[in-house]
C-alpha positions in Angstrom: -9.7 21.8 11.6 -7.5 23.2 14.3 -9.2 26.6 14.3 -12.7 25.7 13.1 -15.2 24.7 15.8 -17.9 22.1 15.4 -20.6 20.6 17.6 -19.2 18.1 20.2 -21.4 15.2 19.0 -20.2 15.7 15.4 -16.6 15.8 16.6 -17.1 12.5 18.5 -18.6 10.9 15.4 -15.7 12.1 13.3 -13.4 10.5 15.8 -15.1 7.2 15.2 -16.2 6.5 18.8 -20.0 6.4 18.0 -22.7 7.7 15.7 -23.8 11.3 16.2 -27.0 10.2 17.9 -25.2 7.8 20.2 -22.6 10.6 20.9 -25.5 12.8 22.1 -26.6 10.1 24.5 -23.1 9.9 25.9 -22.9 13.6 26.4 -26.2 13.7 28.3 -25.1 10.9 30.6 -22.0 13.0 31.6 -19.5 10.6 30.0 -17.7 13.4 28.0 -15.3 16.0 29.3 -13.9 19.0 27.5 -10.7 20.5 29.0 -11.4 18.7 32.2 -15.0 19.9 32.5 -18.0 17.5 32.2 -20.3 18.6 29.4 -24.0 17.8 29.3 -25.2 20.5 26.9 -25.8 19.4 23.4 -24.5 21.8 20.7 -21.3 22.7 22.7 -18.7 23.8 20.2 -15.2 22.3 20.2 -12.1 22.2 18.1 -9.2 19.8 17.8 -7.2 22.2 20.1 -9.5 21.1 23.0 -8.7 18.1 25.2 -11.7 15.9 24.9 -12.1 12.7 26.8 -14.7 9.9 26.8 -15.0 8.0 30.1 -11.5 9.2 31.0 -9.9 8.3 27.6 -8.8 11.0 25.3 -10.3 11.0 21.8 -9.0 12.7 18.7 -9.8 13.1 15.0 -8.7 10.2 12.8 -6.2 11.2 10.2 -7.6 11.3 6.8 -6.8 8.2 4.8 -5.0 8.8 1.6 -4.1 6.4 -1.3 -1.5 7.0 -4.0 -0.3 5.0 -7.0 3.3 5.8 -8.0 5.2 4.7 -11.1 8.6 4.0 -9.5 11.5 4.3 -11.9 14.8 2.3 -11.5 17.3 3.9 -9.2 15.1 4.6 -6.2 14.8 2.6 -3.0 11.4 1.9 -1.4 12.2 3.1 2.1 11.6 6.3 4.0 15.3 7.0 4.2 18.5 5.3 2.9 21.8 5.1 4.8 23.7 5.1 1.5 22.2 8.4 0.5 20.3 7.0 -2.5 17.1 8.5 -3.8 14.0 7.1 -2.2 10.4 7.1 -3.4 9.5 9.3 -0.4 11.5 12.2 -1.8 8.6 12.9 -4.1 6.1 13.2 -1.2 8.0 15.6 1.2 5.2 18.2 0.9 2.3 15.7 0.8 -0.4 16.7 3.4 -0.1 13.4 5.3 2.8 11.0 5.9 2.6 8.1 3.4 4.2 4.6 3.6 5.0 2.2 0.8 2.9 -1.0 0.5 5.6 -3.6 0.2 8.8 -2.9 -1.8 10.3 -2.8 -5.3 14.0 -3.4 -5.7 16.4 -0.5 -6.5 16.9 -2.0 -9.9 13.2 -2.6 -10.5 10.5 -0.3 -11.7 6.7 -0.1 -11.8 3.6 0.1 -9.8 3.9 1.0 -6.1 1.0 1.9 -3.7 1.6 4.4 -0.9 -0.9 5.0 1.9 -1.3 5.9 5.6 -4.0 3.2 6.0 -2.2 0.7 8.1 -5.1 -1.8 8.1 -5.2 -1.9 4.3 -1.4 -2.2 4.1 -1.6 -5.3 6.4 -4.3 -6.9 4.3 -2.5 -6.3 1.0 0.9 -7.6 2.2 -0.1 -10.5 4.4 0.5 -13.8 2.5 -2.8 -15.3 3.6 -4.8 -12.8 1.5 -3.0 -13.9 -1.7 -3.1 -10.5 -3.5 -1.7 -11.0 -7.0 1.2 -8.9 -8.3 2.0 -8.9 -12.0 5.3 -8.3 -13.6 6.8 -8.0 -17.1 10.2 -9.7 -16.8 13.0 -9.8 -19.3 15.2 -12.8 -18.7 18.6 -13.5 -20.3 18.7 -16.1 -23.1 15.8 -18.1 -24.5 13.5 -19.6 -21.9 12.3 -23.1 -22.8 8.8 -24.4 -22.4 10.1 -26.7 -19.6 11.5 -23.8 -17.7 8.2 -21.9 -18.1 6.4 -24.9 -16.6 8.9 -25.0 -13.7 8.3 -21.3 -12.9 4.5 -21.8 -13.0 4.6 -24.9 -10.9 7.0 -23.6 -8.2 10.7 -23.6 -7.7 12.9 -23.8 -4.6 14.4 -20.5 -3.4 16.0 -20.1 0.0 15.1 -23.7 0.8 11.4 -23.3 0.3 9.2 -23.9 -2.8 7.3 -21.0 -4.3 3.6 -21.1 -4.7 2.2 -21.7 -8.2 2.4 -18.7 -10.5 0.8 -17.6 -13.8 3.5 -17.4 -16.5 3.0 -16.4 -20.1 5.7 -15.9 -22.8 5.3 -12.4 -24.4 8.3 -12.5 -26.7 11.6 -14.5 -27.1 14.6 -14.9 -29.2 18.0 -16.5 -28.7 19.3 -13.7 -26.5 16.3 -12.9 -24.2 12.7 -13.7 -23.2 9.9 -11.5 -22.0 7.5 -13.1 -19.6 4.3 -11.9 -17.9 4.4 -13.4 -14.4 1.8 -13.1 -11.7 2.5 -14.2 -8.1 0.7 -13.7 -4.8 3.7 -14.2 -2.5 6.0 -11.3 -1.4 9.3 -13.0 -0.6 12.5 -11.0 -0.9 13.6 -10.5 -4.5 11.4 -13.4 -5.4 11.1 -13.0 -9.2 14.9 -12.6 -9.5 15.5 -15.7 -7.4 12.9 -17.7 -9.4 14.8 -16.8 -12.6 18.1 -17.9 -11.1 16.5 -21.2 -10.0 15.9 -22.0 -13.7 19.2 -20.8 -14.9 18.5 -17.3 -16.1 19.2 -13.7 -14.8 16.8 -10.8 -14.8 17.6 -8.1 -17.4 14.6 -5.9 -16.6 11.8 -6.1 -14.1 8.7 -4.0 -14.1 5.6 -4.4 -11.9 2.5 -3.6 -14.0 -0.3 -4.8 -11.8 -1.2 -5.0 -8.1 -4.6 -6.6 -7.5 -7.1 -4.6 -9.5 -4.7 -1.8 -10.2 -2.5 -1.2 -13.3 -0.1 1.4 -14.6 -2.1 2.0 -17.7 -0.7 5.1 -19.4 1.3 6.5 -16.5 4.8 7.9 -17.0 7.8 6.9 -14.9 8.3 9.1 -11.8 4.7 10.3 -11.8 1.9 9.6 -9.3 -1.8 10.0 -8.9 -4.5 9.6 -6.2 -6.5 6.4 -6.3 -10.2 6.8 -7.1 -12.8 5.9 -4.6 -13.7 2.9 -6.8 -10.1 1.7 -6.8 -9.7 2.1 -3.1 -12.9 0.1 -2.5 -11.7 -2.6 -5.0 -8.5 -3.0 -2.9 -10.5 -3.2 0.3 -12.8 -5.9 -1.2 -9.7 -8.1 -1.8 
């Protein structure tokens, strides 16, 4: 876009300031300047190298929104950089065309579904507690989990002095040495699943996030990523 020129009214529409027709009206009224010169001629060509202002305020093209689903393996931190020098999920996106940011976090010792995007509005909606977006995990706990303990996890337990919201909990498999649970929560408290397990007397052996709202890992392989489809992006926005 930096070298290609387009009509000024189209450029304004791409910046999100107005529709193309309304942009033409703004141009005709003298509200638009290009490199300090007022433009009243429709069809004037500009590029993103030009300084374009609308009523004295500079406008620019909105960065293209991108959405990625990444299967995070254990042994990576969900930060842009790490002071301890550990691998981060962002190491896989150094050459990506836009700068991405993780939506929420997964612990260093956890694996599974992670969304990355440069859409700040969507990130806010997905992570804010009031929107109650569900996150689903397969959790292996130490020892056999009793029906009473399952009910406690589902009903809410106290962690950090505050009770967790109700969760969906289902036993997938168990024996005398471990229990696999499918747990869905809509809170995002720090290390919440691990602390919930500790509250009922168990420790987490393995933690894998398999769902985030309408998204799932399906047949993905650890350490791989893919772009979300338009339908998946819309489904997230509809939440």
